[in-house]
N, CA, C and O atoms as CSV, one atom per row, in Angstrom:
chain,resi,resn,atom,element,x,y,z
A,1,UNK,N,N,-28.999,-10.751,-7.253
A,1,UNK,CA,C,-28.044,-10.477,-7.996
A,1,UNK,C,C,-27.748,-9.067,-7.774
A,1,UNK,O,O,-28.681,-8.275,-7.648
A,2,UNK,N,N,-26.497,-8.671,-7.714
A,2,UNK,CA,C,-25.995,-7.238,-7.446
A,2,UNK,C,C,-26.123,-6.557,-8.834
A,2,UNK,O,O,-25.430,-6.878,-9.799
A,3,UNK,N,N,-27.129,-5.528,-8.851
A,3,UNK,CA,C,-27.234,-4.797,-10.064
A,3,UNK,C,C,-26.608,-3.586,-10.349
A,3,UNK,O,O,-26.672,-2.992,-11.425
A,4,UNK,N,N,-25.864,-3.161,-9.131
A,4,UNK,CA,C,-25.114,-1.990,-9.356
A,4,UNK,C,C,-23.692,-1.991,-8.659
A,4,UNK,O,O,-23.583,-2.158,-7.444
A,5,UNK,N,N,-22.591,-1.793,-9.512
A,5,UNK,CA,C,-21.332,-2.050,-9.063
A,5,UNK,C,C,-21.064,-0.756,-8.113
A,5,UNK,O,O,-21.572,0.334,-8.375
A,6,UNK,N,N,-20.333,-0.942,-7.135
A,6,UNK,CA,C,-19.663,0.017,-6.308
A,6,UNK,C,C,-18.574,0.518,-6.929
A,6,UNK,O,O,-17.622,-0.252,-7.057
A,7,UNK,N,N,-18.460,1.814,-7.419
A,7,UNK,CA,C,-17.351,2.268,-8.150
A,7,UNK,C,C,-16.671,3.369,-7.170
A,7,UNK,O,O,-15.990,4.273,-7.653
A,8,UNK,N,N,-16.867,3.264,-5.891
A,8,UNK,CA,C,-16.039,4.151,-5.014
A,8,UNK,C,C,-14.497,3.518,-5.002
A,8,UNK,O,O,-14.216,2.356,-5.297
A,9,UNK,N,N,-13.709,4.398,-4.654
A,9,UNK,CA,C,-12.204,4.146,-4.526
A,9,UNK,C,C,-11.981,3.141,-3.285
A,9,UNK,O,O,-12.204,3.538,-2.141
A,10,UNK,N,N,-11.583,1.971,-3.512
A,10,UNK,CA,C,-11.346,0.904,-2.367
A,10,UNK,C,C,-9.998,0.480,-2.459
A,10,UNK,O,O,-9.677,-0.558,-1.881
A,11,UNK,N,N,-9.126,1.158,-3.128
A,11,UNK,CA,C,-7.649,0.742,-3.354
A,11,UNK,C,C,-6.963,0.750,-1.990
A,11,UNK,O,O,-6.099,-0.068,-1.676
A,12,UNK,N,N,-7.411,1.742,-1.193
A,12,UNK,CA,C,-6.632,2.032,0.089
A,12,UNK,C,C,-7.293,1.147,1.251
A,12,UNK,O,O,-6.824,1.184,2.389
A,13,UNK,N,N,-8.355,0.380,0.937
A,13,UNK,CA,C,-9.071,-0.374,1.891
A,13,UNK,C,C,-8.123,-1.416,2.624
A,13,UNK,O,O,-7.495,-2.162,1.872
A,14,UNK,N,N,-7.959,-1.548,3.821
A,14,UNK,CA,C,-7.284,-2.555,4.530
A,14,UNK,C,C,-7.926,-3.970,4.061
A,14,UNK,O,O,-9.134,-4.182,4.164
A,15,UNK,N,N,-6.951,-4.981,3.503
A,15,UNK,CA,C,-7.537,-6.244,3.223
A,15,UNK,C,C,-6.494,-7.214,3.832
A,15,UNK,O,O,-5.294,-6.971,3.959
A,16,UNK,N,N,-7.054,-8.205,4.143
A,16,UNK,CA,C,-6.192,-9.433,4.616
A,16,UNK,C,C,-5.730,-10.361,3.542
A,16,UNK,O,O,-6.251,-10.260,2.431
A,17,UNK,N,N,-4.810,-11.250,3.759
A,17,UNK,CA,C,-4.330,-12.171,2.805
A,17,UNK,C,C,-5.370,-13.151,2.390
A,17,UNK,O,O,-5.314,-13.563,1.231
A,18,UNK,N,N,-6.255,-13.555,3.132
A,18,UNK,CA,C,-7.479,-14.345,2.766
A,18,UNK,C,C,-8.210,-13.698,1.608
A,18,UNK,O,O,-8.439,-14.317,0.568
A,19,UNK,N,N,-8.561,-12.471,1.804
A,19,UNK,CA,C,-9.382,-11.768,0.818
A,19,UNK,C,C,-8.466,-11.628,-0.555
A,19,UNK,O,O,-9.036,-11.736,-1.641
A,20,UNK,N,N,-7.251,-11.421,-0.505
A,20,UNK,CA,C,-6.419,-11.532,-1.800
A,20,UNK,C,C,-6.378,-12.919,-2.311
A,20,UNK,O,O,-6.477,-13.127,-3.520
A,21,UNK,N,N,-6.240,-13.856,-1.478
A,21,UNK,CA,C,-6.365,-15.277,-1.924
A,21,UNK,C,C,-7.493,-15.719,-2.550
A,21,UNK,O,O,-7.448,-16.486,-3.513
A,22,UNK,N,N,-8.654,-15.230,-2.007
A,22,UNK,CA,C,-9.980,-15.505,-2.586
A,22,UNK,C,C,-10.294,-14.784,-3.934
A,22,UNK,O,O,-10.893,-15.300,-4.878
A,23,UNK,N,N,-9.774,-13.450,-3.880
A,23,UNK,CA,C,-9.777,-12.618,-5.212
A,23,UNK,C,C,-9.008,-13.389,-6.367
A,23,UNK,O,O,-9.400,-13.322,-7.533
A,24,UNK,N,N,-7.874,-14.137,-5.980
A,24,UNK,CA,C,-6.991,-14.702,-7.046
A,24,UNK,C,C,-7.787,-15.801,-7.391
A,24,UNK,O,O,-7.913,-15.951,-8.606
A,25,UNK,N,N,-8.367,-16.622,-6.671
A,25,UNK,CA,C,-9.144,-17.837,-7.043
A,25,UNK,C,C,-10.319,-17.400,-8.017
A,25,UNK,O,O,-10.508,-17.976,-9.088
A,26,UNK,N,N,-11.058,-16.394,-7.591
A,26,UNK,CA,C,-12.196,-15.897,-8.333
A,26,UNK,C,C,-11.578,-15.342,-9.718
A,26,UNK,O,O,-12.282,-15.531,-10.710
A,27,UNK,N,N,-10.583,-14.808,-9.869
A,27,UNK,CA,C,-10.004,-14.358,-10.986
A,27,UNK,C,C,-9.651,-15.452,-11.845
A,27,UNK,O,O,-9.779,-15.308,-13.060
A,28,UNK,N,N,-9.210,-16.557,-11.352
A,28,UNK,CA,C,-8.866,-17.829,-12.195
A,28,UNK,C,C,-10.146,-18.392,-12.835
A,28,UNK,O,O,-10.162,-18.872,-13.968
A,29,UNK,N,N,-11.272,-18.295,-11.988
A,29,UNK,CA,C,-12.600,-18.867,-12.457
A,29,UNK,C,C,-13.118,-17.821,-13.616
A,29,UNK,O,O,-13.763,-18.299,-14.549
A,30,UNK,N,N,-12.881,-16.554,-13.589
A,30,UNK,CA,C,-13.325,-15.650,-14.606
A,30,UNK,C,C,-12.399,-16.007,-15.701
A,30,UNK,O,O,-12.940,-16.116,-16.801
A,31,UNK,N,N,-11.203,-16.200,-15.652
A,31,UNK,CA,C,-10.145,-16.459,-16.888
A,31,UNK,C,C,-10.674,-17.633,-17.475
A,31,UNK,O,O,-10.850,-17.609,-18.693
A,32,UNK,N,N,-11.008,-18.824,-16.737
A,32,UNK,CA,C,-11.408,-20.060,-17.302
A,32,UNK,C,C,-12.676,-19.855,-17.958
A,32,UNK,O,O,-12.746,-20.395,-19.062
A,33,UNK,N,N,-13.824,-19.142,-17.528
A,33,UNK,CA,C,-15.000,-19.089,-18.104
A,33,UNK,C,C,-14.874,-18.189,-19.319
A,33,UNK,O,O,-15.723,-18.334,-20.199
A,34,UNK,N,N,-13.938,-17.293,-19.479
A,34,UNK,CA,C,-13.860,-16.429,-20.426
A,34,UNK,C,C,-13.257,-17.203,-21.656
A,34,UNK,O,O,-13.571,-16.892,-22.805
A,35,UNK,N,N,-12.405,-18.194,-21.381
A,35,UNK,CA,C,-11.775,-19.184,-22.408
A,35,UNK,C,C,-12.935,-19.822,-23.263
A,35,UNK,O,O,-12.837,-19.988,-24.479
A,36,UNK,N,N,-14.131,-20.191,-22.460
A,36,UNK,CA,C,-15.148,-20.898,-22.945
A,36,UNK,C,C,-16.236,-20.028,-23.882
A,36,UNK,O,O,-17.097,-20.525,-24.609
A,37,UNK,N,N,-15.983,-18.651,-23.683
A,37,UNK,CA,C,-17.015,-17.952,-24.425
A,37,UNK,C,C,-16.643,-17.928,-25.977
A,37,UNK,O,O,-15.505,-18.035,-26.436
A,38,UNK,N,N,-17.762,-17.775,-26.653
A,38,UNK,CA,C,-17.568,-18.056,-28.180
A,38,UNK,C,C,-16.949,-16.876,-28.779
A,38,UNK,O,O,-16.627,-16.915,-29.966
A,39,UNK,N,N,-16.739,-15.769,-28.032
A,39,UNK,CA,C,-16.046,-14.479,-28.659
A,39,UNK,C,C,-14.777,-14.372,-27.722
A,39,UNK,O,O,-14.923,-14.652,-26.532
A,40,UNK,N,N,-13.546,-13.983,-28.193
A,40,UNK,CA,C,-12.493,-13.526,-27.289
A,40,UNK,C,C,-12.894,-12.351,-26.411
A,40,UNK,O,O,-13.348,-11.321,-26.911
A,41,UNK,N,N,-12.727,-12.504,-25.112
A,41,UNK,CA,C,-13.006,-11.463,-24.151
A,41,UNK,C,C,-11.719,-10.523,-23.784
A,41,UNK,O,O,-10.720,-10.999,-23.244
A,42,UNK,N,N,-11.823,-9.320,-24.086
A,42,UNK,CA,C,-10.675,-8.498,-23.526
A,42,UNK,C,C,-10.460,-8.352,-22.154
A,42,UNK,O,O,-11.177,-8.989,-21.382
A,43,UNK,N,N,-9.513,-7.550,-21.694
A,43,UNK,CA,C,-9.306,-7.284,-20.258
A,43,UNK,C,C,-10.491,-6.457,-19.626
A,43,UNK,O,O,-10.766,-6.676,-18.446
A,44,UNK,N,N,-11.143,-5.604,-20.273
A,44,UNK,CA,C,-12.157,-4.858,-19.672
A,44,UNK,C,C,-13.541,-5.541,-19.145
A,44,UNK,O,O,-14.017,-5.434,-18.014
A,45,UNK,N,N,-14.060,-6.263,-20.237
A,45,UNK,CA,C,-15.165,-7.157,-19.628
A,45,UNK,C,C,-14.722,-8.193,-18.527
A,45,UNK,O,O,-15.483,-8.406,-17.583
A,46,UNK,N,N,-13.706,-8.739,-18.607
A,46,UNK,CA,C,-13.224,-9.545,-17.533
A,46,UNK,C,C,-13.081,-9.078,-16.305
A,46,UNK,O,O,-13.491,-9.648,-15.294
A,47,UNK,N,N,-12.502,-8.040,-16.344
A,47,UNK,CA,C,-12.122,-7.117,-14.990
A,47,UNK,C,C,-13.435,-6.641,-14.451
A,47,UNK,O,O,-13.582,-6.612,-13.229
A,48,UNK,N,N,-14.513,-6.224,-15.335
A,48,UNK,CA,C,-15.883,-5.709,-14.810
A,48,UNK,C,C,-16.501,-6.859,-14.028
A,48,UNK,O,O,-17.068,-6.634,-12.959
A,49,UNK,N,N,-16.396,-8.206,-14.584
A,49,UNK,CA,C,-16.988,-9.331,-14.185
A,49,UNK,C,C,-16.422,-9.575,-12.739
A,49,UNK,O,O,-17.160,-9.753,-11.770
A,50,UNK,N,N,-15.168,-9.569,-12.679
A,50,UNK,CA,C,-14.338,-10.000,-11.511
A,50,UNK,C,C,-14.674,-9.020,-10.481
A,50,UNK,O,O,-14.863,-9.414,-9.330
A,51,UNK,N,N,-14.779,-7.614,-10.819
A,51,UNK,CA,C,-15.177,-6.535,-9.854
A,51,UNK,C,C,-16.435,-6.804,-9.239
A,51,UNK,O,O,-16.567,-6.772,-8.015
A,52,UNK,N,N,-17.479,-7.098,-10.118
A,52,UNK,CA,C,-18.713,-7.331,-9.425
A,52,UNK,C,C,-18.917,-8.591,-8.627
A,52,UNK,O,O,-19.711,-8.634,-7.687
A,53,UNK,N,N,-18.059,-9.802,-9.086
A,53,UNK,CA,C,-18.147,-10.848,-8.191
A,53,UNK,C,C,-17.523,-10.502,-6.746
A,53,UNK,O,O,-18.091,-10.779,-5.690
A,54,UNK,N,N,-16.479,-9.962,-6.831
A,54,UNK,CA,C,-15.724,-9.565,-5.604
A,54,UNK,C,C,-16.493,-8.715,-4.695
A,54,UNK,O,O,-16.567,-8.931,-3.485
A,55,UNK,N,N,-17.087,-7.704,-5.327
A,55,UNK,CA,C,-17.917,-6.791,-4.455
A,55,UNK,C,C,-19.064,-7.577,-3.915
A,55,UNK,O,O,-19.454,-7.397,-2.761
A,56,UNK,N,N,-19.626,-8.461,-4.736
A,56,UNK,CA,C,-20.722,-9.154,-4.154
A,56,UNK,C,C,-20.520,-9.875,-2.923
A,56,UNK,O,O,-21.343,-9.946,-2.011
A,57,UNK,N,N,-19.166,-10.505,-2.955
A,57,UNK,CA,C,-18.694,-11.385,-1.940
A,57,UNK,C,C,-18.199,-10.352,-0.644
A,57,UNK,O,O,-17.798,-10.799,0.431
A,58,UNK,N,N,-18.288,-9.162,-0.904
A,58,UNK,CA,C,-17.950,-8.146,0.220
A,58,UNK,C,C,-16.528,-7.867,0.150
A,58,UNK,O,O,-16.063,-7.173,1.054
A,59,UNK,N,N,-15.596,-8.374,-0.955
A,59,UNK,CA,C,-14.100,-7.871,-0.977
A,59,UNK,C,C,-14.136,-6.520,-1.650
A,59,UNK,O,O,-14.744,-6.269,-2.691
A,60,UNK,N,N,-13.420,-5.686,-0.940
A,60,UNK,CA,C,-13.185,-4.292,-1.472
A,60,UNK,C,C,-12.327,-4.313,-2.546
A,60,UNK,O,O,-11.131,-4.521,-2.342
A,61,UNK,N,N,-12.825,-4.098,-3.865
A,61,UNK,CA,C,-12.081,-4.223,-4.996
A,61,UNK,C,C,-12.189,-2.855,-5.795
A,61,UNK,O,O,-13.137,-2.084,-5.647
A,62,UNK,N,N,-11.073,-2.620,-6.698
A,62,UNK,CA,C,-11.242,-1.349,-7.503
A,62,UNK,C,C,-10.820,-1.820,-8.926
A,62,UNK,O,O,-9.957,-2.668,-9.150
A,63,UNK,N,N,-11.504,-1.194,-9.794
A,63,UNK,CA,C,-11.191,-1.429,-11.272
A,63,UNK,C,C,-10.215,-0.295,-11.776
A,63,UNK,O,O,-10.519,0.888,-11.620
A,64,UNK,N,N,-9.156,-0.639,-12.322
A,64,UNK,CA,C,-8.091,0.347,-12.879
A,64,UNK,C,C,-7.973,0.253,-14.327
A,64,UNK,O,O,-8.139,-0.788,-14.962
A,65,UNK,N,N,-7.642,1.521,-14.876
A,65,UNK,CA,C,-7.594,1.314,-16.223
A,65,UNK,C,C,-6.316,2.200,-16.605
A,65,UNK,O,O,-6.095,3.315,-16.133
A,66,UNK,N,N,-5.561,1.574,-17.474
A,66,UNK,CA,C,-4.117,2.316,-17.745
A,66,UNK,C,C,-3.842,2.342,-19.245
A,66,UNK,O,O,-4.509,1.727,-20.077
A,67,UNK,N,N,-2.759,3.140,-19.508
A,67,UNK,CA,C,-2.206,3.099,-20.921
A,67,UNK,C,C,-0.665,2.916,-20.964
A,67,UNK,O,O,0.050,3.124,-19.984
A,68,UNK,N,N,-0.273,2.567,-22.006
A,68,UNK,CA,C,1.072,2.340,-22.141
A,68,UNK,C,C,2.022,3.157,-21.912
A,68,UNK,O,O,1.779,4.286,-22.339
A,69,UNK,N,N,3.400,2.990,-21.206
A,69,UNK,CA,C,4.157,4.115,-21.010
A,69,UNK,C,C,5.134,4.346,-22.077
A,69,UNK,O,O,5.445,5.502,-22.364
A,70,UNK,N,N,5.660,3.311,-22.706
A,70,UNK,CA,C,7.029,3.259,-23.405
A,70,UNK,C,C,6.734,3.024,-24.951
A,70,UNK,O,O,7.459,3.552,-25.794
A,71,UNK,N,N,5.743,2.286,-25.280
A,71,UNK,CA,C,5.433,2.005,-26.702
A,71,UNK,C,C,5.053,3.101,-27.530
A,71,UNK,O,O,4.378,4.060,-27.155
A,72,UNK,N,N,5.559,2.900,-28.779
A,72,UNK,CA,C,4.988,3.837,-29.766
A,72,UNK,C,C,3.572,3.797,-30.086
A,72,UNK,O,O,2.862,4.786,-30.260
A,73,UNK,N,N,3.227,2.628,-30.147
A,73,UNK,CA,C,1.681,2.272,-30.491
A,73,UNK,C,C,0.975,2.209,-29.193
A,73,UNK,O,O,1.449,1.775,-28.144
A,74,UNK,N,N,-0.317,2.731,-29.395
A,74,UNK,CA,C,-1.054,2.985,-28.037
A,74,UNK,C,C,-1.681,1.612,-27.622
A,74,UNK,O,O,-2.066,0.863,-28.520
A,75,UNK,N,N,-1.799,1.257,-26.372
A,75,UNK,CA,C,-2.236,0.158,-25.798
A,75,UNK,C,C,-2.768,0.573,-24.463
A,75,UNK,O,O,-2.221,1.378,-23.710
A,76,UNK,N,N,-3.870,-0.049,-24.251
A,76,UNK,CA,C,-4.677,0.027,-22.921
A,76,UNK,C,C,-4.835,-1.306,-22.054
A,76,UNK,O,O,-4.624,-2.401,-22.577
A,77,UNK,N,N,-5.163,-1.199,-20.886
A,77,UNK,CA,C,-5.330,-2.341,-20.101
A,77,UNK,C,C,-6.176,-2.009,-18.951
A,77,UNK,O,O,-6.106,-0.910,-18.401
A,78,UNK,N,N,-7.004,-2.975,-18.564
A,78,UNK,CA,C,-7.944,-2.853,-17.463
A,78,UNK,C,C,-7.532,-4.022,-16.416
A,78,UNK,O,O,-7.132,-5.107,-16.840
A,79,UNK,N,N,-7.635,-3.782,-15.190
A,79,UNK,CA,C,-7.252,-4.698,-14.214
A,79,UNK,C,C,-7.957,-4.344,-12.828
A,79,UNK,O,O,-8.315,-3.185,-12.618
A,80,UNK,N,N,-8.167,-5.410,-11.827
A,80,UNK,CA,C,-8.759,-5.268,-10.603
A,80,UNK,C,C,-7.708,-5.333,-9.582
A,80,UNK,O,O,-6.845,-6.209,-9.635
A,81,UNK,N,N,-7.739,-4.430,-8.635
A,81,UNK,CA,C,-6.851,-4.424,-7.590
A,81,UNK,C,C,-7.605,-4.492,-6.228
A,81,UNK,O,O,-8.613,-3.810,-6.043
A,82,UNK,N,N,-7.120,-5.296,-5.317
A,82,UNK,CA,C,-7.758,-5.458,-3.933
A,82,UNK,C,C,-6.535,-5.068,-2.966
A,82,UNK,O,O,-5.513,-5.733,-2.796
A,83,UNK,N,N,-6.850,-3.906,-2.402
A,83,UNK,CA,C,-5.782,-3.373,-1.608
A,83,UNK,C,C,-4.607,-2.827,-2.398
A,83,UNK,O,O,-4.783,-1.981,-3.274
A,84,UNK,N,N,-3.468,-3.284,-2.107
A,84,UNK,CA,C,-2.271,-2.931,-3.080
A,84,UNK,C,C,-2.030,-4.135,-4.060
A,84,UNK,O,O,-1.103,-4.078,-4.868
A,85,UNK,N,N,-2.827,-5.176,-3.992
A,85,UNK,CA,C,-2.651,-6.290,-4.739
A,85,UNK,C,C,-3.275,-6.241,-6.225
A,85,UNK,O,O,-4.480,-6.041,-6.377
A,86,UNK,N,N,-2.455,-6.420,-7.245
A,86,UNK,CA,C,-3.016,-6.574,-8.482
A,86,UNK,C,C,-3.444,-7.908,-8.774
A,86,UNK,O,O,-2.609,-8.801,-8.919
A,87,UNK,N,N,-4.753,-8.133,-8.878
A,87,UNK,CA,C,-5.239,-9.533,-9.026
A,87,UNK,C,C,-5.145,-10.012,-10.281
A,87,UNK,O,O,-5.617,-9.412,-11.246
A,88,UNK,N,N,-4.455,-11.265,-10.368
A,88,UNK,CA,C,-4.137,-12.136,-11.557
A,88,UNK,C,C,-3.160,-11.462,-12.708
A,88,UNK,O,O,-3.130,-11.877,-13.866
A,89,UNK,N,N,-2.384,-10.384,-12.228
A,89,UNK,CA,C,-1.533,-9.604,-13.181
A,89,UNK,C,C,0.000,-10.007,-12.831
A,89,UNK,O,O,0.364,-10.308,-11.695
A,90,UNK,N,N,0.730,-9.974,-13.812
A,90,UNK,CA,C,2.162,-9.986,-13.457
A,90,UNK,C,C,2.633,-8.629,-12.901
A,90,UNK,O,O,1.968,-7.605,-13.055
A,91,UNK,N,N,3.764,-8.664,-12.273
A,91,UNK,CA,C,4.364,-7.389,-11.688
A,91,UNK,C,C,4.821,-6.322,-12.773
A,91,UNK,O,O,5.043,-5.143,-12.494
A,92,UNK,N,N,4.940,-6.894,-14.094
A,92,UNK,CA,C,5.382,-5.883,-14.951
A,92,UNK,C,C,4.406,-4.878,-15.545
A,92,UNK,O,O,4.752,-3.888,-16.189
A,93,UNK,N,N,2.971,-5.274,-15.227
A,93,UNK,CA,C,1.946,-4.553,-15.650
A,93,UNK,C,C,2.054,-2.912,-15.038
A,93,UNK,O,O,1.861,-1.873,-15.668
A,94,UNK,N,N,2.409,-3.072,-13.671
A,94,UNK,CA,C,2.427,-1.548,-13.188
A,94,UNK,C,C,3.724,-0.845,-13.698
A,94,UNK,O,O,3.874,0.362,-13.513
A,95,UNK,N,N,4.612,-1.563,-14.306
A,95,UNK,CA,C,5.709,-0.868,-14.921
A,95,UNK,C,C,5.474,-0.362,-16.337
A,95,UNK,O,O,5.994,0.652,-16.803
A,96,UNK,N,N,4.588,-1.220,-17.007
A,96,UNK,CA,C,4.286,-1.030,-18.296
A,96,UNK,C,C,3.189,-0.032,-18.573
A,96,UNK,O,O,3.140,0.588,-19.635
A,97,UNK,N,N,2.238,0.125,-17.523
A,97,UNK,CA,C,1.022,1.201,-17.770
A,97,UNK,C,C,0.946,2.139,-16.709
A,97,UNK,O,O,1.145,1.938,-15.511
A,98,UNK,N,N,0.575,3.390,-17.404
A,98,UNK,CA,C,0.307,4.418,-16.381
A,98,UNK,C,C,-1.114,4.313,-16.151
A,98,UNK,O,O,-1.930,4.162,-17.061
A,99,UNK,N,N,-1.411,4.397,-14.889
A,99,UNK,CA,C,-2.861,4.477,-14.365
A,99,UNK,C,C,-3.388,5.716,-14.786
A,99,UNK,O,O,-2.812,6.771,-14.519
A,100,UNK,N,N,-4.619,5.657,-15.531
A,100,UNK,CA,C,-5.388,6.910,-15.995
A,100,UNK,C,C,-6.734,7.104,-15.153
A,100,UNK,O,O,-7.283,8.204,-15.084
A,101,UNK,N,N,-7.206,6.018,-14.547
A,101,UNK,CA,C,-8.384,6.099,-13.785
A,101,UNK,C,C,-8.518,4.854,-12.990
A,101,UNK,O,O,-8.134,3.770,-13.430
A,102,UNK,N,N,-9.096,5.012,-11.742
A,102,UNK,CA,C,-9.522,3.909,-11.032
A,102,UNK,C,C,-10.845,4.138,-10.222
A,102,UNK,O,O,-11.130,5.218,-9.704
A,103,UNK,N,N,-11.572,3.087,-10.170
A,103,UNK,CA,C,-12.939,3.366,-9.592
A,103,UNK,C,C,-13.207,1.803,-9.023
A,103,UNK,O,O,-14.257,1.529,-8.442
């Protein structure tokens, strides 16, 4: 088992469509598993699990953290990116959140 996450910036790593497809499939598995958890899981723990699984598979993935751009009320979000693809996220996420950190 991988006990240490690689938090280096891999957002610019070249990835093929197979890696993005695999990452999307793993994301779906994490999403379904999270639905079975007895407590609701927010985006951060799900993103950390997804990041660890992808890195274990050798897929260069990056954890992103962002805050809302336009709303009066504070909101934050975590997601995983493989290359330039946001895994399992709708396109509006990059319009709604300003990235404050990525690793």
